[in-house]
DRENDO-1510 file (C-alpha; in Angstrom, 1 decimal, always signed):
<recs>
REC; n; res; u; v; w
REC; 1; MET; +53.2; +41.3; -5.0 .
REC; 2; SER; +52.3; +44.8; -6.2 .
REC; 3; ASP; +53.7; +47.5; -4.3 .
REC; 4; ILE; +51.4; +50.2; -4.9 .
REC; 5; GLY; +47.9; +48.6; -3.5 .
REC; 6; VAL; +45.0; +46.3; -4.7 .
REC; 7; GLU; +45.4; +46.0; -8.7 .
REC; 8; VAL; +42.0; +44.6; -10.7 .
REC; 9; ASP; +41.7; +42.4; -13.1 .
REC; 10; THR; +38.3; +43.8; -14.7 .
REC; 11; ARG; +38.6; +41.5; -17.6 .
REC; 12; SER; +39.3; +38.0; -16.2 .
REC; 13; ILE; +36.6; +39.1; -13.5 .
REC; 14; ARG; +34.0; +39.6; -16.2 .
REC; 15; LYS; +35.2; +36.7; -18.0 .
REC; 16; ALA; +34.6; +34.3; -14.8 .
REC; 17; MET; +30.5; +36.2; -14.3 .
REC; 18; ARG; +30.0; +35.5; -17.4 .
REC; 19; ASP; +31.5; +31.8; -17.8 .
REC; 20; ALA; +29.0; +31.6; -14.6 .
REC; 21; GLY; +26.1; +33.0; -16.2 .
REC; 22; LEU; +26.1; +36.1; -14.3 .
REC; 23; SER; +25.2; +33.5; -11.3 .
REC; 24; ASP; +27.8; +32.9; -8.4 .
REC; 25; PHE; +31.3; +33.3; -9.5 .
REC; 26; TRP; +34.7; +33.1; -7.7 .
REC; 27; ILE; +37.3; +35.8; -7.6 .
REC; 28; HIS; +41.0; +35.2; -6.4 .
REC; 29; PHE; +43.1; +37.9; -4.4 .
REC; 30; ARG; +46.4; +37.2; -5.3 .
REC; 31; THR; +48.7; +38.3; -2.3 .
REC; 32; ASP; +51.2; +37.0; +0.0 .
REC; 33; ASP; +50.9; +39.9; +3.1 .
REC; 34; CYS; +46.8; +39.6; +3.5 .
REC; 35; SER; +45.7; +37.1; +6.7 .
REC; 36; LEU; +42.0; +35.4; +6.2 .
REC; 37; ASP; +41.4; +37.4; +9.5 .
REC; 38; ASP; +42.6; +41.0; +7.0 .
REC; 39; PHE; +40.2; +39.5; +4.4 .
REC; 40; GLY; +37.5; +39.0; +6.3 .
REC; 41; ARG; +37.7; +42.4; +8.1 .
REC; 42; ALA; +38.0; +44.2; +4.3 .
REC; 43; LEU; +35.2; +42.0; +3.1 .
REC; 44; ASN; +32.6; +43.0; +5.6 .
REC; 45; VAL; +32.5; +46.4; +5.2 .
REC; 46; PRO; +31.3; +46.7; +1.3 .
REC; 47; ASN; +28.8; +43.7; +2.3 .
REC; 48; ASP; +27.4; +45.7; +5.1 .
REC; 49; SER; +25.6; +47.7; +2.1 .
REC; 50; ASP; +22.7; +46.6; -0.3 .
REC; 51; GLY; +23.8; +44.8; -3.6 .
REC; 52; THR; +26.5; +42.7; -3.9 .
REC; 53; PHE; +27.7; +40.2; -1.4 .
REC; 54; ALA; +30.4; +38.2; -1.2 .
REC; 55; GLU; +30.8; +35.3; +1.0 .
REC; 56; GLY; +33.9; +32.5; +2.1 .
REC; 57; GLY; +37.6; +33.4; +2.0 .
REC; 58; PHE; +39.7; +30.2; +1.5 .
REC; 59; GLN; +43.4; +30.3; +1.5 .
REC; 60; THR; +45.2; +29.1; -1.4 .
REC; 61; PRO; +48.9; +28.7; -2.1 .
REC; 62; THR; +49.0; +32.2; -3.6 .
REC; 63; GLY; +46.4; +34.0; -2.1 .
REC; 64; ILE; +42.9; +33.8; -1.1 .
REC; 65; VAL; +39.8; +33.2; -3.2 .
REC; 66; PHE; +36.2; +34.0; -2.4 .
REC; 67; LEU; +32.6; +34.0; -3.9 .
REC; 68; VAL; +30.2; +36.4; -5.3 .
REC; 69; SER; +27.0; +35.0; -4.5 .
REC; 70; ASP; +24.9; +38.1; -5.2 .
REC; 71; LEU; +25.4; +40.8; -7.8 .
REC; 72; GLY; +22.8; +42.6; -6.6 .
REC; 73; GLY; +21.3; +45.5; -9.2 .
REC; 74; PRO; +22.4; +47.3; -12.2 .
REC; 75; GLY; +25.6; +48.7; -11.5 .
REC; 76; ASP; +25.9; +47.7; -7.6 .
REC; 77; PHE; +28.6; +45.6; -8.7 .
REC; 78; GLU; +30.5; +48.7; -10.5 .
REC; 79; GLU; +30.1; +50.3; -6.9 .
REC; 80; TRP; +31.2; +47.5; -4.6 .
REC; 81; MET; +34.4; +46.4; -5.9 .
REC; 82; PRO; +36.1; +49.8; -5.6 .
REC; 83; ARG; +35.0; +49.5; -1.8 .
REC; 84; LEU; +36.7; +46.2; -1.5 .
REC; 85; VAL; +40.0; +47.6; -2.6 .
REC; 86; ALA; +39.9; +50.7; +0.0 .
REC; 87; ASN; +38.6; +48.4; +2.5 .
REC; 88; LEU; +41.9; +45.5; +1.4 .
REC; 89; GLU; +44.2; +48.8; +1.5 .
REC; 90; ASP; +43.5; +49.6; +4.9 .
REC; 91; VAL; +44.4; +47.1; +6.3 .
REC; 92; GLY; +47.5; +46.9; +4.8 .
REC; 93; ALA; +47.1; +44.3; +1.8 .
REC; 94; THR; +48.4; +44.3; -1.9 .
REC; 95; GLY; +48.0; +42.4; -4.9 .
REC; 96; ARG; +45.9; +41.4; -7.5 .
REC; 97; LEU; +42.3; +40.6; -7.9 .
REC; 98; ALA; +41.3; +38.5; -10.6 .
REC; 99; GLY; +38.6; +35.9; -11.8 .
REC; 100; ALA; +39.1; +32.3; -11.1 .
REC; 101; LYS; +37.9; +29.4; -12.8 .
REC; 102; PRO; +36.5; +26.4; -10.9 .
REC; 103; THR; +36.8; +22.5; -11.9 .
REC; 104; TYR; +33.9; +20.2; -12.1 .
REC; 105; VAL; +33.7; +16.7; -13.2 .
REC; 106; GLY; +30.4; +16.9; -13.8 .
REC; 107; ASP; +27.1; +14.9; -13.6 .
REC; 108; TRP; +27.7; +11.1; -13.5 .
REC; 109; PRO; +24.9; +8.8; -13.7 .
REC; 110; THR; +25.8; +7.1; -10.1 .
REC; 111; GLU; +23.2; +5.3; -7.9 .
REC; 112; ASP; +21.2; +7.5; -5.5 .
REC; 113; PRO; +21.7; +6.7; -2.7 .
REC; 114; THR; +25.4; +4.8; -3.1 .
REC; 115; PRO; +27.3; +3.7; +0.2 .
REC; 116; ALA; +29.2; +6.2; +1.7 .
REC; 117; ALA; +31.8; +5.6; +4.7 .
REC; 118; PHE; +31.2; +7.9; +7.5 .
REC; 119; LEU; +34.2; +8.7; +9.7 .
REC; 120; ALA; +34.4; +10.5; +12.8 .
REC; 121; TRP; +38.1; +11.8; +14.0 .
REC; 122; ALA; +38.9; +12.6; +17.9 .
REC; 123; GLU; +38.8; +16.1; +18.3 .
REC; 124; ASP; +41.2; +17.7; +20.8 .
REC; 125; LEU; +37.7; +18.8; +23.0 .
REC; 126; ASP; +39.9; +21.5; +25.4 .
REC; 127; ALA; +40.4; +23.3; +21.7 .
REC; 128; VAL; +36.8; +22.9; +21.0 .
REC; 129; THR; +35.9; +24.5; +24.1 .
REC; 130; ALA; +38.2; +27.4; +23.9 .
REC; 131; ASP; +37.0; +27.9; +20.8 .
REC; 132; GLN; +34.0; +30.4; +20.4 .
REC; 133; TYR; +33.0; +28.7; +16.6 .
REC; 134; ARG; +33.2; +25.1; +18.6 .
REC; 135; THR; +32.8; +22.2; +16.3 .
REC; 136; SER; +32.6; +24.3; +13.2 .
REC; 137; HIS; +36.7; +23.9; +13.2 .
REC; 138; TRP; +39.1; +21.6; +12.5 .
REC; 139; HIS; +40.3; +20.5; +16.3 .
REC; 140; ILE; +42.4; +18.0; +15.5 .
REC; 141; PRO; +46.0; +17.4; +16.4 .
REC; 142; GLY; +48.7; +17.8; +14.2 .
REC; 143; ASP; +50.1; +14.3; +14.0 .
REC; 144; ALA; +46.7; +13.4; +13.9 .
REC; 145; THR; +45.8; +15.7; +11.1 .
REC; 146; GLU; +49.3; +14.3; +8.8 .
REC; 147; LYS; +48.0; +10.5; +9.1 .
REC; 148; ILE; +44.1; +11.1; +8.7 .
REC; 149; VAL; +45.3; +13.3; +5.1 .
REC; 150; ASP; +47.8; +10.1; +4.4 .
REC; 151; HIS; +44.9; +7.9; +4.7 .
REC; 152; ALA; +42.4; +10.0; +2.6 .
REC; 153; VAL; +44.9; +10.9; -0.2 .
REC; 154; ALA; +46.3; +7.1; -0.2 .
REC; 155; TRP; +42.7; +5.9; -0.7 .
REC; 156; THR; +41.6; +7.9; -3.3 .
REC; 157; ILE; +44.7; +7.2; -5.8 .
REC; 158; ALA; +42.7; +4.2; -7.2 .
REC; 159; GLY; +40.1; +6.1; -8.2 .
REC; 160; GLY; +42.0; +7.8; -11.5 .
REC; 161; GLU; +45.2; +10.4; -12.4 .
REC; 162; GLU; +43.3; +13.2; -12.6 .
REC; 163; SER; +42.6; +15.3; -9.7 .
REC; 164; ILE; +40.4; +18.2; -8.0 .
REC; 165; VAL; +41.5; +19.4; -4.6 .
REC; 166; TYR; +39.0; +21.3; -2.5 .
REC; 167; LEU; +40.5; +24.6; -0.7 .
REC; 168; GLY; +37.4; +25.2; +1.3 .
REC; 169; ASP; +35.0; +25.1; -0.7 .
REC; 170; PHE; +37.0; +25.9; -4.1 .
REC; 171; PRO; +37.6; +23.0; -6.4 .
REC; 172; LEU; +40.9; +23.5; -8.2 .
REC; 173; ALA; +42.2; +21.1; -10.8 .
REC; 174; VAL; +45.9; +19.9; -10.1 .
REC; 175; SER; +48.7; +18.4; -12.1 .
REC; 176; PRO; +49.5; +14.7; -11.5 .
REC; 177; GLU; +52.5; +16.4; -9.8 .
REC; 178; ALA; +51.0; +18.2; -7.3 .
REC; 179; ASP; +51.6; +18.2; -3.3 .
REC; 180; VAL; +48.2; +17.2; -3.1 .
REC; 181; VAL; +49.2; +16.2; +0.7 .
REC; 182; SER; +50.2; +19.3; +1.6 .
REC; 183; MET; +47.6; +21.3; +0.1 .
REC; 184; LEU; +44.9; +19.4; +2.2 .
REC; 185; ARG; +47.0; +20.0; +5.2 .
REC; 186; SER; +47.1; +23.3; +4.7 .
REC; 187; SER; +43.3; +23.7; +3.7 .
REC; 188; LEU; +42.7; +22.1; +7.1 .
REC; 189; ILE; +44.7; +24.1; +9.2 .
REC; 190; HIS; +43.3; +27.5; +7.0 .
REC; 191; ASN; +39.9; +26.8; +6.1 .
REC; 192; ASN; +39.2; +24.2; +8.2 .
REC; 193; ARG; +37.6; +22.1; +5.8 .
REC; 194; THR; +39.3; +20.3; +2.2 .
REC; 195; ALA; +38.3; +17.5; -0.2 .
REC; 196; ILE; +40.0; +15.7; -3.1 .
REC; 197; THR; +38.6; +13.9; -5.8 .
REC; 198; ARG; +40.6; +11.7; -8.0 .
REC; 199; TYR; +39.1; +10.4; -11.3 .
REC; 200; GLN; +39.0; +8.9; -14.7 .
REC; 201; LEU; +37.1; +11.5; -17.0 .
REC; 202; ASN; +36.5; +9.1; -20.2 .
REC; 203; LYS; +35.2; +6.4; -17.6 .
REC; 204; LYS; +33.1; +8.5; -16.0 .
REC; 205; ARG; +34.0; +7.7; -12.1 .
REC; 206; GLY; +36.5; +8.1; -9.7 .
REC; 207; ARG; +36.4; +8.5; -5.6 .
REC; 208; MET; +35.9; +11.3; -3.6 .
REC; 209; ALA; +37.0; +12.3; -0.1 .
REC; 210; PHE; +36.4; +14.9; +2.4 .
REC; 211; LEU; +37.7; +16.3; +5.6 .
REC; 212; GLY; +35.8; +19.2; +7.7 .
REC; 213; PRO; +34.7; +20.8; +10.8 .
REC; 214; GLY; +34.2; +18.9; +14.0 .
REC; 215; GLY; +37.0; +16.2; +12.6 .
REC; 216; ASP; +34.0; +14.8; +10.1 .
REC; 217; ALA; +34.8; +12.5; +7.0 .
REC; 218; THR; +33.1; +11.2; +4.4 .
REC; 219; MET; +34.7; +8.7; +1.4 .
REC; 220; GLN; +32.7; +7.9; -1.8 .
REC; 221; GLU; +33.2; +6.1; -4.8 .
REC; 222; ILE; +31.3; +7.7; -7.5 .
REC; 223; GLY; +30.1; +7.2; -11.2 .
REC; 224; ALA; +29.9; +4.4; -13.2 .
REC; 225; GLN; +27.3; +1.7; -13.0 .
REC; 226; VAL; +29.2; -1.2; -11.4 .
REC; 227; PRO; +27.9; -4.0; -9.4 .
REC; 228; TRP; +27.0; -3.4; -5.3 .
REC; 229; GLN; +29.6; -5.9; -4.7 .
REC; 230; GLN; +32.3; -3.7; -6.4 .
REC; 231; ARG; +31.1; -0.9; -4.8 .
REC; 232; LEU; +30.9; -1.6; -1.1 .
REC; 233; GLU; +34.2; -2.9; -1.8 .
REC; 234; ALA; +35.7; +0.2; -2.8 .
REC; 235; VAL; +33.7; +1.9; +0.2 .
REC; 236; HIS; +34.7; -0.8; +3.0 .
REC; 237; SER; +38.9; +0.0; +1.5 .
REC; 238; ALA; +38.5; +3.3; +3.4 .
REC; 239; LEU; +38.5; +1.7; +6.5 .
REC; 240; ASP; +41.7; -0.5; +6.1 .
REC; 241; HIS; +45.1; +0.6; +6.8 .
REC; 242; ILE; +43.2; +3.5; +9.0 .
REC; 243; PRO; +44.9; +5.6; +11.8 .
REC; 244; THR; +42.5; +3.8; +14.2 .
REC; 245; GLN; +44.0; +5.3; +17.3 .
REC; 246; HIS; +42.6; +8.9; +16.4 .
REC; 247; LEU; +38.9; +7.6; +15.3 .
REC; 248; ASP; +36.0; +7.5; +17.3 .
REC; 249; LEU; +33.7; +6.3; +14.5 .
REC; 250; ALA; +33.1; +5.0; +11.6 .
REC; 251; PHE; +30.3; +3.4; +9.5 .
REC; 252; VAL; +28.9; +2.4; +6.0 .
REC; 253; ARG; +26.0; +3.9; +5.2 .
REC; 254; PRO; +23.5; +5.0; +2.1 .
REC; 255; ALA; +24.2; +8.4; +1.2 .
REC; 256; PRO; +23.3; +10.9; -1.7 .
REC; 257; ARG; +26.0; +11.0; -4.4 .
REC; 258; TRP; +28.8; +13.3; -4.1 .
REC; 259; THR; +28.4; +13.3; -0.2 .
REC; 260; GLN; +30.7; +15.7; +1.2 .
REC; 261; SER; +29.4; +16.3; +5.3 .
REC; 262; TRP; +27.7; +14.5; +7.8 .
REC; 263; ILE; +25.1; +17.1; +7.2 .
REC; 264; GLN; +24.2; +14.5; +4.3 .
REC; 265; ILE; +24.3; +11.2; +7.3 .
REC; 266; ASP; +19.9; +11.1; +7.3 .
REC; 267; MET; +19.1; +12.3; +3.8 .
REC; 268; ARG; +18.6; +8.8; +2.5 .
REC; 269; GLN; +18.2; +6.2; +5.4 .
REC; 270; LYS; +16.5; +8.2; +8.5 .
REC; 271; LEU; +18.0; +7.9; +12.0 .
REC; 272; PRO; +16.1; +5.9; +14.6 .
REC; 273; GLU; +15.6; +9.2; +16.7 .
REC; 274; LEU; +17.8; +11.9; +16.1 .
REC; 275; HIS; +18.4; +14.6; +13.0 .
REC; 276; GLU; +21.6; +15.7; +11.8 .
REC; 277; SER; +21.8; +18.6; +13.8 .
REC; 278; ASP; +21.8; +15.9; +17.3 .
REC; 279; ILE; +24.4; +14.2; +15.9 .
REC; 280; ARG; +26.7; +17.8; +14.7 .
REC; 281; TYR; +25.8; +19.1; +18.4 .
REC; 282; ASN; +26.7; +16.1; +20.5 .
REC; 283; ARG; +29.8; +15.4; +18.6 .
REC; 284; HIS; +31.8; +14.5; +21.9 .
REC; 285; LEU; +29.5; +11.5; +22.5 .
REC; 286; LEU; +30.2; +9.6; +18.9 .
REC; 287; SER; +33.6; +7.6; +21.0 .
REC; 288; ARG; +30.9; +5.8; +23.4 .
REC; 289; TYR; +27.7; +6.4; +20.9 .
REC; 290; THR; +26.7; +5.8; +17.5 .
REC; 291; PRO; +23.9; +7.4; +16.0 .
REC; 292; ASP; +22.5; +4.0; +14.1 .
REC; 293; ALA; +23.4; +0.4; +13.7 .
REC; 294; HIS; +24.9; -0.4; +10.1 .
REC; 295; GLY; +26.3; -3.3; +8.3 .
REC; 296; ILE; +29.8; -2.2; +8.5 .
REC; 297; GLN; +31.2; -0.2; +11.5 .
REC; 298; ILE; +34.3; +0.1; +13.2 .
REC; 299; LEU; +33.5; +1.1; +17.0 .
REC; 300; THR; +35.4; +1.4; +20.4 .
REC; 301; ASP; +35.7; -0.4; +23.2 .
REC; 302; GLN; +33.5; +1.9; +24.8 .
REC; 303; HIS; +30.7; +1.3; +22.4 .
REC; 304; LEU; +31.0; -2.7; +22.9 .
REC; 305; THR; +30.3; -2.3; +26.2 .
REC; 306; ARG; +27.0; -0.8; +26.1 .
REC; 307; ALA; +25.6; -3.3; +23.1 .
REC; 308; ARG; +22.7; -5.8; +24.1 .
REC; 309; ASP; +24.1; -8.5; +21.9 .
REC; 310; LEU; +26.5; -8.8; +19.2 .
REC; 311; SER; +26.7; -12.7; +19.4 .
REC; 312; SER; +25.7; -12.7; +15.5 .
REC; 313; TRP; +28.0; -10.2; +14.4 .
REC; 314; ASN; +31.4; -10.2; +12.7 .
REC; 315; ILE; +33.9; -8.6; +15.1 .
REC; 316; ARG; +37.8; -8.1; +14.2 .
REC; 317; GLU; +40.5; -6.2; +16.8 .
REC; 318; LEU; +42.1; -3.4; +15.3 .
REC; 319; GLY; +43.7; -2.1; +18.1 .
REC; 320; HIS; +44.1; +0.9; +20.5 .
REC; 321; GLY; +40.3; -0.5; +21.5 .
REC; 322; ARG; +38.9; -0.4; +18.2 .
REC; 323; TYR; +36.8; -3.3; +16.7 .
REC; 324; LEU; +35.4; -4.0; +13.1 .
REC; 325; VAL; +32.0; -4.8; +13.9 .
REC; 326; GLU; +30.2; -6.4; +10.7 .
REC; 327; ALA; +27.0; -8.3; +9.7 .
REC; 328; GLU; +27.4; -11.6; +8.4 .
REC; 329; ASP; +25.2; -11.4; +5.5 .
REC; 330; ARG; +26.3; -8.1; +3.8 .
REC; 331; THR; +23.8; -8.7; +0.8 .
REC; 332; SER; +20.6; -7.2; +3.0 .
REC; 333; TRP; +22.0; -4.3; +3.5 .
REC; 334; TYR; +24.0; -3.3; +0.5 .
REC; 335; CYS; +22.4; -4.9; -2.3 .
REC; 336; LYS; +19.7; -2.7; -2.7 .
REC; 337; PRO; +19.3; +1.0; -2.2 .
REC; 338; LEU; +18.4; +1.1; +1.1 .
REC; 339; PRO; +18.8; -2.0; +3.9 .
REC; 340; ASP; +16.1; -4.3; +4.6 .
REC; 341; GLN; +14.3; -2.6; +7.6 .
REC; 342; GLU; +13.6; -5.6; +9.4 .
REC; 343; VAL; +17.6; -6.3; +9.6 .
REC; 344; VAL; +17.4; -2.7; +10.7 .
REC; 345; ASP; +15.2; -3.2; +13.3 .
REC; 346; GLN; +16.9; -6.7; +14.5 .
REC; 347; ALA; +20.6; -4.8; +14.4 .
REC; 348; ARG; +19.5; -1.7; +16.3 .
REC; 349; HIS; +17.6; -4.0; +19.2 .
REC; 350; ASP; +21.2; -5.7; +18.9 .
REC; 351; PHE; +23.3; -2.7; +19.5 .
REC; 352; GLY; +21.5; -1.4; +22.3 .
REC; 353; ASP; +22.4; +1.5; +24.4 .
REC; 354; MET; +25.3; +2.1; +22.3 .
REC; 355; ILE; +22.8; +3.6; +20.0 .
REC; 356; LEU; +22.3; +7.7; +21.1 .
REC; 357; THR; +19.1; +9.0; +21.9 .
REC; 358; LYS; +17.9; +12.6; +23.2 .
REC; 359; GLU; +18.0; +11.2; +26.7 .
REC; 360; ILE; +21.7; +10.0; +26.4 .
REC; 361; SER; +22.4; +13.8; +24.7 .
REC; 362; ALA; +20.2; +15.7; +27.2 .
REC; 363; ALA; +22.4; +14.0; +29.8 .
REC; 364; ASN; +25.6; +14.4; +28.2 .
REC; 365; PRO; +26.3; +17.7; +27.3 .
REC; 366; PRO; +29.3; +19.1; +25.7 .
REC; 367; PRO; +32.0; +21.0; +27.7 .
REC; 368; TRP; +31.6; +23.8; +26.7 .
REC; 369; ARG; +27.4; +23.8; +27.5 .
REC; 370; PRO; +27.1; +22.3; +31.5 .
REC; 371; ALA; +24.0; +20.6; +32.4 .
REC; 372; ALA; +21.2; +22.6; +33.4 .
</recs>
């Protein structure tokens, strides 16, 4: 990289700004000697003043990409950029700031809601407890992370030959020869989240897998009007050949298009008692309790011991104390945008005490929040 400090490619930054319609736009800091922590410290200083504001800071194979989300008033950006450069040089960084172009596939016609697989990978609770940011980070052991990424990438292959890899929140188009497995693993380590979309642009369809903080994951087929059975089988296949020994819970549930987080779990179908935040802050309970009953799910033996009556459900052992539990008739669950309420009510009754409630959450606080 540059040995004379931090250079600014004003022309490419202006182009990125124009392409974004003078709204949110991305800048890439090409560097090989600036850590994310140092970059964050350098970014905080110019952000402390009124006017232009930038956020993010996601590791890429050649540096750090970040989002300018507020330009402020006339002339603010021109004053903000030299402050950022000065602060980057103060932390000893060298490199080049240039405009970055994100890649999006567009707003394809997809049913909304459309089924998505929600997966909760088993966290290292000791690591979560020791981290002041708790479940905002990816705390899955390295060997498990490798298997999880391999599973996600393998499932998306059927989506198409074109690929977008999310480095944190930045969507980067990659070539068919790119080592997407390494890119996703690196983004989880450095950015605590990642995603991959593989698609066929001419058919406007594809598959997307998201991995994020707290060990949360979602997998969804997008685009193209297809029979519900075909879309359901695509999502169901996300639960095939899964590294179950690293899984706390998984289920197939109606969700918005392009679901990229468990934050969207209750946006189309309400949970029986809780809200999304109740799940997020009680992540440690998902190996024993489920937020709701679904037509398709993978549960642990700890879940099953709390069930009231599963005699009408199809149950198949997957190994490592995990079980695929499915409704005998999936039509009433998935042939329409939302399942029949009578069916859901009966399933909730069948699942009994395995469904998470406010009382259970209050009685079982996370290790980092001792009981009152």
